[in-house]
C-alpha atoms as a printed R data frame, in Angstrom:
    type eleno elety resid chain resno       x       y       z
1   ATOM     1    CA   MET     A     1  17.050 -10.438 -15.252
2   ATOM     2    CA   ALA     A     2  15.788 -14.074 -15.389
3   ATOM     3    CA   ALA     A     3  13.997 -13.879 -12.109
4   ATOM     4    CA   SER     A     4  10.534 -12.676 -11.950
5   ATOM     5    CA   PHE     A     5   7.980 -12.002  -9.404
6   ATOM     6    CA   SER     A     6   4.920 -14.160  -8.736
7   ATOM     7    CA   THR     A     7   1.357 -13.099  -9.180
8   ATOM     8    CA   SER     A     8   0.669 -12.658  -5.491
9   ATOM     9    CA   THR     A     9   0.903  -9.734  -3.526
10  ATOM    10    CA   SER     A    10   4.705 -10.152  -3.441
11  ATOM    11    CA   SER     A    11   4.953  -8.408  -6.598
12  ATOM    12    CA   LEU     A    12   5.214  -4.518  -7.076
13  ATOM    13    CA   ALA     A    13   5.265  -5.057 -10.901
14  ATOM    14    CA   SER     A    14   2.363  -3.808 -12.730
15  ATOM    15    CA   GLN     A    15   0.015  -6.505 -14.229
16  ATOM    16    CA   PRO     A    16  -1.227  -5.157 -17.604
17  ATOM    17    CA   SER     A    17  -3.942  -7.822 -18.051
18  ATOM    18    CA   ALA     A    18  -5.871  -6.441 -14.953
19  ATOM    19    CA   PRO     A    19  -8.459  -3.744 -15.389
20  ATOM    20    CA   LYS     A    20  -7.292  -0.377 -14.170
21  ATOM    21    CA   SER     A    21  -9.388   1.990 -12.083
22  ATOM    22    CA   HIS     A    22  -8.632   4.920  -9.903
23  ATOM    23    CA   PHE     A    23  -9.618   5.910  -6.382
24  ATOM    24    CA   SER     A    24 -10.726   9.413  -5.825
25  ATOM    25    CA   GLY     A    25  -9.185   9.969  -2.435
26  ATOM    26    CA   LEU     A    26  -8.399   8.729   1.010
27  ATOM    27    CA   ARG     A    27 -12.022   8.515   2.154
28  ATOM    28    CA   ARG     A    28 -14.872   6.409   0.672
29  ATOM    29    CA   SER     A    29 -16.028   8.129  -2.515
30  ATOM    30    CA   CYS     A    30 -16.847  11.469  -0.804
31  ATOM    31    CA   PHE     A    31 -16.635  12.653   2.610
32  ATOM    32    CA   LYS     A    32 -20.403  12.735   3.193
33  ATOM    33    CA   LEU     A    33 -20.781   9.010   3.112
34  ATOM    34    CA   GLU     A    34 -18.985   8.588   6.403
35  ATOM    35    CA   PRO     A    35 -19.666  10.624   9.664
36  ATOM    36    CA   PHE     A    36 -16.500  12.625  10.972
37  ATOM    37    CA   SER     A    37 -15.711  13.877  14.298
38  ATOM    38    CA   PRO     A    38 -14.648  17.654  14.563
39  ATOM    39    CA   SER     A    39 -10.965  16.513  14.833
40  ATOM    40    CA   HIS     A    40 -11.182  14.475  11.611
41  ATOM    41    CA   VAL     A    41 -12.870  17.555   9.894
42  ATOM    42    CA   LEU     A    42 -10.019  19.956  11.211
43  ATOM    43    CA   PHE     A    43  -7.294  17.434  10.132
44  ATOM    44    CA   HIS     A    44  -8.829  17.306   6.491
45  ATOM    45    CA   GLN     A    45  -8.870  21.085   6.426
46  ATOM    46    CA   GLN     A    46  -5.272  21.240   7.547
47  ATOM    47    CA   VAL     A    47  -4.026  18.545   5.196
48  ATOM    48    CA   GLY     A    48  -6.275  19.955   2.294
49  ATOM    49    CA   ALA     A    49  -4.653  23.385   2.841
50  ATOM    50    CA   GLN     A    50  -1.176  21.829   2.581
51  ATOM    51    CA   LEU     A    51  -2.152  19.835  -0.471
52  ATOM    52    CA   ARG     A    52  -3.252  23.033  -2.321
53  ATOM    53    CA   VAL     A    53   0.139  24.602  -1.575
54  ATOM    54    CA   SER     A    54   2.205  21.439  -2.622
55  ATOM    55    CA   THR     A    55   0.404  20.703  -5.846
56  ATOM    56    CA   THR     A    56  -0.315  24.148  -7.142
57  ATOM    57    CA   GLN     A    57   2.684  26.246  -6.292
58  ATOM    58    CA   LYS     A    58   5.504  25.951  -8.842
59  ATOM    59    CA   PRO     A    59   8.963  26.316  -7.455
60  ATOM    60    CA   CYS     A    60  11.469  28.867  -8.993
61  ATOM    61    CA   LYS     A    61  13.680  27.875 -11.737
62  ATOM    62    CA   GLY     A    62  16.498  25.745 -10.429
63  ATOM    63    CA   VAL     A    63  14.944  24.891  -7.037
64  ATOM    64    CA   VAL     A    64  14.540  21.246  -5.980
65  ATOM    65    CA   ALA     A    65  10.853  20.408  -5.595
66  ATOM    66    CA   MET     A    66  11.071  18.714  -2.178
67  ATOM    67    CA   ALA     A    67   9.114  19.632   0.960
68  ATOM    68    CA   GLY     A    68  11.671  17.621   3.169
69  ATOM    69    CA   SER     A    69  15.270  18.719   3.170
70  ATOM    70    CA   GLY     A    70  16.822  15.189   2.876
71  ATOM    71    CA   LYS     A    71  18.628  13.745  -0.169
72  ATOM    72    CA   PHE     A    72  16.687  11.757  -2.850
73  ATOM    73    CA   PHE     A    73  16.594   8.183  -1.942
74  ATOM    74    CA   VAL     A    74  16.047   5.095  -4.247
75  ATOM    75    CA   GLY     A    75  15.944   1.751  -2.824
76  ATOM    76    CA   GLY     A    76  15.720  -1.674  -4.805
77  ATOM    77    CA   ASN     A    77  14.108  -4.636  -2.952
78  ATOM    78    CA   TRP     A    78  14.966  -7.737  -4.828
79  ATOM    79    CA   LYS     A    79  12.669  -9.815  -2.568
80  ATOM    80    CA   CYS     A    80  12.886 -13.619  -2.838
81  ATOM    81    CA   ASN     A    81  14.195 -13.607  -6.475
82  ATOM    82    CA   GLY     A    82  17.389 -14.578  -8.203
83  ATOM    83    CA   THR     A    83  20.050 -16.872  -8.792
84  ATOM    84    CA   LYS     A    84  24.051 -16.563  -8.573
85  ATOM    85    CA   ASP     A    85  24.090 -16.074 -12.436
86  ATOM    86    CA   SER     A    86  21.017 -13.703 -12.631
87  ATOM    87    CA   ILE     A    87  22.296 -11.540  -9.841
88  ATOM    88    CA   SER     A    88  25.808 -11.563 -11.382
89  ATOM    89    CA   LYS     A    89  24.202 -10.047 -14.582
90  ATOM    90    CA   LEU     A    90  22.148  -7.487 -12.491
91  ATOM    91    CA   VAL     A    91  25.148  -6.279 -10.557
92  ATOM    92    CA   SER     A    92  27.042  -5.822 -13.781
93  ATOM    93    CA   ASP     A    93  24.259  -3.767 -15.371
94  ATOM    94    CA   LEU     A    94  24.149  -1.530 -12.221
95  ATOM    95    CA   ASN     A    95  27.950  -1.167 -12.191
96  ATOM    96    CA   SER     A    96  27.891   0.078 -15.785
97  ATOM    97    CA   ALA     A    97  24.775   2.354 -15.313
98  ATOM    98    CA   LYS     A    98  25.178   6.007 -15.260
99  ATOM    99    CA   ILE     A    99  23.395   7.482 -12.206
100 ATOM   100    CA   GLU     A   100  22.917  10.984 -10.886
101 ATOM   101    CA   ALA     A   101  25.222  11.961  -7.980
102 ATOM   102    CA   ASP     A   102  22.811  13.589  -5.707
103 ATOM   103    CA   VAL     A   103  20.758  10.284  -4.916
104 ATOM   104    CA   ASP     A   104  21.357   7.822  -2.099
105 ATOM   105    CA   VAL     A   105  20.834   4.478  -3.736
106 ATOM   106    CA   VAL     A   106  20.402   1.079  -1.934
107 ATOM   107    CA   VAL     A   107  19.650  -2.405  -2.890
108 ATOM   108    CA   ALA     A   108  18.347  -5.295  -0.853
109 ATOM   109    CA   PRO     A   109  19.458  -8.706  -2.344
110 ATOM   110    CA   PRO     A   110  18.185 -11.998  -0.771
111 ATOM   111    CA   PHE     A   111  20.190 -12.989   2.481
112 ATOM   112    CA   VAL     A   112  22.119 -15.757   0.725
113 ATOM   113    CA   TYR     A   113  23.316 -13.401  -1.886
114 ATOM   114    CA   ILE     A   114  24.287 -10.240   0.153
115 ATOM   115    CA   ASP     A   115  27.936 -11.305   0.439
116 ATOM   116    CA   GLN     A   116  28.111 -11.983  -3.458
117 ATOM   117    CA   VAL     A   117  26.581  -8.512  -4.058
118 ATOM   118    CA   LYS     A   118  28.637  -6.776  -1.417
119 ATOM   119    CA   ASN     A   119  31.906  -7.955  -3.052
120 ATOM   120    CA   SER     A   120  30.897  -7.251  -6.564
121 ATOM   121    CA   LEU     A   121  28.762  -4.087  -6.653
122 ATOM   122    CA   THR     A   122  30.141  -0.529  -6.915
123 ATOM   123    CA   ASP     A   123  30.543   1.150  -3.540
124 ATOM   124    CA   ARG     A   124  28.254   3.898  -4.980
125 ATOM   125    CA   ILE     A   125  25.343   1.672  -4.028
126 ATOM   126    CA   GLU     A   126  24.810   0.524  -0.507
127 ATOM   127    CA   ILE     A   127  23.485  -2.828   0.542
128 ATOM   128    CA   SER     A   128  20.284  -3.488   2.714
129 ATOM   129    CA   ALA     A   129  18.975  -6.491   4.246
130 ATOM   130    CA   GLN     A   130  15.157  -7.352   3.844
131 ATOM   131    CA   ASN     A   131  14.595  -8.138   7.360
132 ATOM   132    CA   SER     A   132  16.288  -8.655  10.850
133 ATOM   133    CA   TRP     A   133  15.627 -10.293  14.225
134 ATOM   134    CA   VAL     A   134  14.153  -8.116  17.041
135 ATOM   135    CA   GLY     A   135  17.159  -8.497  19.304
136 ATOM   136    CA   LYS     A   136  20.628 -10.012  19.563
137 ATOM   137    CA   GLY     A   137  21.233 -13.278  17.886
138 ATOM   138    CA   GLY     A   138  21.120 -16.777  19.587
139 ATOM   139    CA   ALA     A   139  18.655 -19.746  19.364
140 ATOM   140    CA   PHE     A   140  16.242 -18.248  16.795
141 ATOM   141    CA   THR     A   141  16.147 -20.831  13.995
142 ATOM   142    CA   GLY     A   142  15.849 -19.152  10.564
143 ATOM   143    CA   GLU     A   143  16.482 -15.683  11.726
144 ATOM   144    CA   ILE     A   144  19.234 -13.193  10.762
145 ATOM   145    CA   SER     A   145  20.693 -10.941  13.404
146 ATOM   146    CA   VAL     A   146  21.539  -7.336  13.109
147 ATOM   147    CA   GLU     A   147  25.029  -8.205  14.220
148 ATOM   148    CA   GLN     A   148  25.388 -10.637  11.498
149 ATOM   149    CA   LEU     A   149  24.270  -7.933   8.917
150 ATOM   150    CA   ASN     A   150  26.709  -5.444  10.388
151 ATOM   151    CA   ASP     A   151  29.421  -8.102  10.100
152 ATOM   152    CA   ILE     A   152  28.919  -8.656   6.422
153 ATOM   153    CA   GLY     A   153  28.750  -4.823   5.635
154 ATOM   154    CA   CYS     A   154  25.022  -4.155   5.327
155 ATOM   155    CA   LYS     A   155  24.120  -0.424   6.047
156 ATOM   156    CA   TRP     A   156  20.376  -0.724   5.764
157 ATOM   157    CA   VAL     A   157  17.470  -3.048   6.578
158 ATOM   158    CA   ILE     A   158  13.853  -2.878   5.378
159 ATOM   159    CA   LEU     A   159  11.311  -3.386   8.255
160 ATOM   160    CA   GLY     A   160   7.575  -3.356   8.214
161 ATOM   161    CA   HIS     A   161   6.953  -4.410   4.565
162 ATOM   162    CA   SER     A   162   3.487  -5.206   3.782
163 ATOM   163    CA   GLU     A   163   4.457  -8.814   2.918
164 ATOM   164    CA   ARG     A   164   6.163  -9.177   6.416
165 ATOM   165    CA   ARG     A   165   3.043  -7.798   7.996
166 ATOM   166    CA   HIS     A   166   0.207  -9.616   6.184
167 ATOM   167    CA   ILE     A   167   1.816 -12.759   5.056
168 ATOM   168    CA   ILE     A   168   4.367 -13.537   7.853
169 ATOM   169    CA   GLY     A   169   1.958 -11.711  10.457
170 ATOM   170    CA   GLU     A   170   4.375  -9.244  12.013
171 ATOM   171    CA   ASP     A   171   2.257  -6.659  14.089
172 ATOM   172    CA   ASP     A   172   3.154  -2.921  14.670
173 ATOM   173    CA   GLN     A   173   4.807  -3.198  18.000
174 ATOM   174    CA   PHE     A   174   6.949  -6.054  17.054
175 ATOM   175    CA   ILE     A   175   8.112  -4.231  13.959
176 ATOM   176    CA   GLY     A   176   8.711  -0.918  15.957
177 ATOM   177    CA   LYS     A   177  10.859  -3.147  18.314
178 ATOM   178    CA   LYS     A   178  12.993  -4.603  15.393
179 ATOM   179    CA   ALA     A   179  13.511  -0.930  14.079
180 ATOM   180    CA   ALA     A   180  14.709   0.180  17.595
181 ATOM   181    CA   TYR     A   181  17.164  -2.634  17.821
182 ATOM   182    CA   ALA     A   182  18.508  -2.236  14.405
183 ATOM   183    CA   LEU     A   183  19.061   1.570  14.969
184 ATOM   184    CA   SER     A   184  20.659   0.710  18.583
185 ATOM   185    CA   GLN     A   185  23.216  -1.449  16.522
186 ATOM   186    CA   ASN     A   186  23.934   1.300  14.015
187 ATOM   187    CA   LEU     A   187  21.917  -0.252  11.128
188 ATOM   188    CA   LYS     A   188  19.723   2.301   9.225
189 ATOM   189    CA   VAL     A   189  15.973   1.532   8.638
190 ATOM   190    CA   ILE     A   190  13.659   1.824   5.733
191 ATOM   191    CA   ALA     A   191  10.479   1.806   7.806
192 ATOM   192    CA   CYS     A   192   7.417   0.719   5.623
193 ATOM   193    CA   ILE     A   193   3.982   1.596   6.108
194 ATOM   194    CA   GLY     A   194   0.780   1.438   4.026
195 ATOM   195    CA   GLU     A   195  -2.970   0.363   3.921
196 ATOM   196    CA   LYS     A   196  -4.725  -2.643   2.442
197 ATOM   197    CA   LEU     A   197  -7.260  -2.339  -0.240
198 ATOM   198    CA   GLU     A   198 -10.307  -2.878   2.042
199 ATOM   199    CA   GLU     A   199  -8.828  -0.355   4.528
200 ATOM   200    CA   ARG     A   200  -8.570   2.214   1.687
201 ATOM   201    CA   GLU     A   201 -12.200   1.528   0.581
202 ATOM   202    CA   ALA     A   202 -13.415   1.927   4.080
203 ATOM   203    CA   GLY     A   203 -11.710   5.410   4.452
204 ATOM   204    CA   LYS     A   204  -9.047   4.133   6.887
205 ATOM   205    CA   THR     A   205  -5.809   5.260   5.098
206 ATOM   206    CA   PHE     A   206  -4.748   7.806   7.629
207 ATOM   207    CA   ASP     A   207  -5.825   5.614  10.545
208 ATOM   208    CA   VAL     A   208  -3.731   2.687   9.358
209 ATOM   209    CA   CYS     A   209  -0.701   4.632   8.322
210 ATOM   210    CA   PHE     A   210  -0.739   6.778  11.561
211 ATOM   211    CA   GLN     A   211  -1.007   3.573  13.770
212 ATOM   212    CA   GLN     A   212   2.075   2.248  11.971
213 ATOM   213    CA   MET     A   213   3.804   5.419  12.320
214 ATOM   214    CA   LYS     A   214   3.127   5.659  16.027
215 ATOM   215    CA   ALA     A   215   4.440   2.085  16.592
216 ATOM   216    CA   PHE     A   216   7.760   3.320  15.079
217 ATOM   217    CA   ALA     A   217   7.738   6.537  16.891
218 ATOM   218    CA   ASP     A   218   7.028   4.885  20.390
219 ATOM   219    CA   SER     A   219  10.074   2.673  19.950
220 ATOM   220    CA   VAL     A   220  12.852   4.416  17.872
221 ATOM   221    CA   PRO     A   221  15.393   6.594  19.716
222 ATOM   222    CA   SER     A   222  16.039   8.818  16.906
223 ATOM   223    CA   TRP     A   223  14.875   9.257  13.368
224 ATOM   224    CA   ASP     A   224  18.304  10.359  12.036
225 ATOM   225    CA   ASP     A   225  18.709   7.010  10.293
226 ATOM   226    CA   VAL     A   226  15.315   6.213   9.230
227 ATOM   227    CA   VAL     A   227  13.675   6.500   5.785
228 ATOM   228    CA   ILE     A   228   9.911   5.970   5.709
229 ATOM   229    CA   ALA     A   229   8.469   4.090   2.588
230 ATOM   230    CA   TYR     A   230   4.702   4.492   1.997
231 ATOM   231    CA   GLU     A   231   3.449   1.574   0.113
232 ATOM   232    CA   PRO     A   232  -0.175   1.273  -0.588
233 ATOM   233    CA   VAL     A   233  -0.883  -2.425  -0.550
234 ATOM   234    CA   TRP     A   234  -3.997  -1.861  -2.656
235 ATOM   235    CA   ALA     A   235  -1.724  -0.811  -5.530
236 ATOM   236    CA   ILE     A   236   0.209  -4.023  -5.632
237 ATOM   237    CA   GLY     A   237  -1.114  -6.491  -8.079
238 ATOM   238    CA   THR     A   238  -4.857  -5.411  -7.755
239 ATOM   239    CA   GLY     A   239  -5.329  -3.389 -10.967
240 ATOM   240    CA   LYS     A   240  -5.916  -0.208  -8.845
241 ATOM   241    CA   VAL     A   241  -3.707   2.645  -9.742
242 ATOM   242    CA   ALA     A   242  -2.202   5.068  -7.332
243 ATOM   243    CA   THR     A   243  -1.946   8.418  -9.180
244 ATOM   244    CA   PRO     A   244   0.894  10.795  -8.210
245 ATOM   245    CA   GLN     A   245  -1.663  13.041  -6.633
246 ATOM   246    CA   GLN     A   246  -3.057  10.288  -4.315
247 ATOM   247    CA   ALA     A   247   0.580   9.228  -3.449
248 ATOM   248    CA   GLN     A   248   1.515  13.013  -2.672
249 ATOM   249    CA   GLU     A   249  -1.585  13.441  -0.258
250 ATOM   250    CA   VAL     A   250  -0.581  10.544   1.822
251 ATOM   251    CA   HIS     A   251   3.075  11.751   1.871
252 ATOM   252    CA   VAL     A   252   2.184  15.281   3.027
253 ATOM   253    CA   ALA     A   253  -0.240  13.809   5.733
254 ATOM   254    CA   VAL     A   254   2.649  11.528   7.059
255 ATOM   255    CA   ARG     A   255   4.941  14.435   7.116
256 ATOM   256    CA   ASP     A   256   2.271  16.462   8.944
257 ATOM   257    CA   TRP     A   257   1.921  13.626  11.484
258 ATOM   258    CA   LEU     A   258   5.707  13.688  12.095
259 ATOM   259    CA   LYS     A   259   5.508  17.425  12.586
260 ATOM   260    CA   LYS     A   260   2.732  17.276  15.158
261 ATOM   261    CA   ASN     A   261   3.755  14.159  17.032
262 ATOM   262    CA   VAL     A   262   7.711  14.024  16.822
263 ATOM   263    CA   SER     A   263   9.009  17.541  15.703
264 ATOM   264    CA   GLU     A   264   9.048  19.976  12.916
265 ATOM   265    CA   ALA     A   265  12.866  19.171  12.344
266 ATOM   266    CA   VAL     A   266  12.185  15.449  12.170
267 ATOM   267    CA   ALA     A   267   9.377  16.203   9.594
268 ATOM   268    CA   SER     A   268  11.599  18.216   7.437
269 ATOM   269    CA   LYS     A   269  14.692  15.931   7.469
270 ATOM   270    CA   THR     A   270  12.964  12.608   7.252
271 ATOM   271    CA   ARG     A   271  12.627  11.261   3.659
272 ATOM   272    CA   ILE     A   272   9.242   9.741   2.786
273 ATOM   273    CA   ILE     A   273   9.619   7.429  -0.342
274 ATOM   274    CA   TYR     A   274   7.001   5.933  -2.406
275 ATOM   275    CA   GLY     A   275   6.596   2.068  -2.942
276 ATOM   276    CA   GLY     A   276   3.713   1.144  -4.791
277 ATOM   277    CA   SER     A   277   4.415  -0.167  -8.347
278 ATOM   278    CA   ALA     A   278   7.024   2.364  -8.973
279 ATOM   279    CA   ASN     A   279   8.688   1.722 -12.527
280 ATOM   280    CA   GLY     A   280  10.344   3.474 -15.292
281 ATOM   281    CA   SER     A   281   7.317   4.706 -16.837
282 ATOM   282    CA   ASN     A   282   5.680   6.415 -13.745
283 ATOM   283    CA   CYS     A   283   8.759   7.571 -11.861
284 ATOM   284    CA   ALA     A   284   9.061  10.912 -13.365
285 ATOM   285    CA   GLU     A   285   5.628  12.112 -12.675
286 ATOM   286    CA   LEU     A   286   5.732  10.801  -9.115
287 ATOM   287    CA   ALA     A   287   9.177  12.313  -8.590
288 ATOM   288    CA   LYS     A   288   7.625  15.780  -9.385
289 ATOM   289    CA   GLN     A   289   5.434  15.611  -6.264
290 ATOM   290    CA   GLU     A   290   6.852  17.737  -3.635
291 ATOM   291    CA   ASP     A   291   6.711  15.422  -0.560
292 ATOM   292    CA   ILE     A   292   7.938  12.175  -2.432
293 ATOM   293    CA   ASP     A   293  11.592  12.160  -1.668
294 ATOM   294    CA   GLY     A   294  12.291   8.877  -3.543
295 ATOM   295    CA   PHE     A   295  11.177   5.355  -4.180
296 ATOM   296    CA   LEU     A   296  11.262   1.758  -2.788
297 ATOM   297    CA   VAL     A   297  11.329  -0.399  -5.957
298 ATOM   298    CA   GLY     A   298  10.363  -3.921  -6.245
299 ATOM   299    CA   GLY     A   299   9.932  -5.668  -9.746
300 ATOM   300    CA   ALA     A   300  11.622  -2.971 -11.539
301 ATOM   301    CA   SER     A   301  14.578  -3.015  -9.602
302 ATOM   302    CA   LEU     A   302  15.356  -6.539 -11.062
303 ATOM   303    CA   LYS     A   303  16.306  -4.715 -14.211
304 ATOM   304    CA   GLY     A   304  19.372  -2.687 -14.042
305 ATOM   305    CA   PRO     A   305  18.565  -0.183 -16.699
306 ATOM   306    CA   GLU     A   306  15.074   0.475 -15.470
307 ATOM   307    CA   PHE     A   307  16.281   0.768 -11.953
308 ATOM   308    CA   ALA     A   308  18.859   3.300 -13.192
309 ATOM   309    CA   THR     A   309  16.047   5.284 -14.885
310 ATOM   310    CA   ILE     A   310  14.186   5.499 -11.539
311 ATOM   311    CA   VAL     A   311  17.243   6.651  -9.644
312 ATOM   312    CA   ASN     A   312  17.830   9.266 -12.252
313 ATOM   313    CA   SER     A   313  14.244  10.557 -11.884
314 ATOM   314    CA   VAL     A   314  15.690  12.947  -9.356
315 ATOM   315    CA   THR     A   315  16.270  15.210 -12.075
316 ATOM   316    CA   TYR     A   316  12.453  15.853 -12.388
317 ATOM   317    CA   LYS     A   317  12.718  17.322  -8.989
318 ATOM   318    CA   LYS     A   318  14.340  20.422 -10.610
319 ATOM   319    CA   VAL     A   319  11.224  21.918 -12.092
320 ATOM   320    CA   ALA     A   320  11.212  25.105 -14.220
321 ATOM   321    CA   ALA     A   321   9.003  28.062 -13.254
């Protein structure tokens, strides 16, 4: 794939030249550095209990290690990359790749190439848009309406991606309304959430993610056609590394939020995928985490064979005792 991501936050690809370090959790260094209300303490105790279960229990041989009941899901976000020729090559690689049957696979080309991809890509892989307008089309220069996406055969749209939030300036409520309108027109939604580096360092990971979740919950009529993508913005192009355990602890907290604020049924069936520098090298260990139901892939999705490797990481959900 000739196209490549820039060195800005628009890249999910790892940057080997940057020094790598690890965060030790969701709060700043240790809990005693920040005062907590009784409700915070109770929440951490509840989440901690769930984490101990999810990370120490081993499923029986042949059992799929997923806390949720949804099918494994892998999306490829091509962002603002590609040419007609490079995308033709990528589609060819995807068409010839051998991918596991028990995975929902979606790719999101740039708008101008959606029709090209739709007409040449195997039906095994569905098409997503990278954004959509908040309502019916009309005099909105530069926007793409949900109706237009439906017309050209899109099945999904990515909404709330960190680049839309922090570069374009979309807020939680606007994103929630966009999701509601897309769903009302039968376009499925990949709903992105995630905290920035300074929010992580300030111990606000849960606060930020839950606030973003609430904006979706306040707007969407149903969660049946929603996939949640957790993307820690601090793991994108910063040299900070999100470990599988760190990703898992946010995923289990988000699932618990759904259980408490929406319903137990929605918490079980809603897929929560991971979107922070997922690639062919780290996908296996991430996929083993019980509450990681798949991936939203950036830079690695521009490489057909590597994207297929990530899709096929579903096999690591089947853990021997």
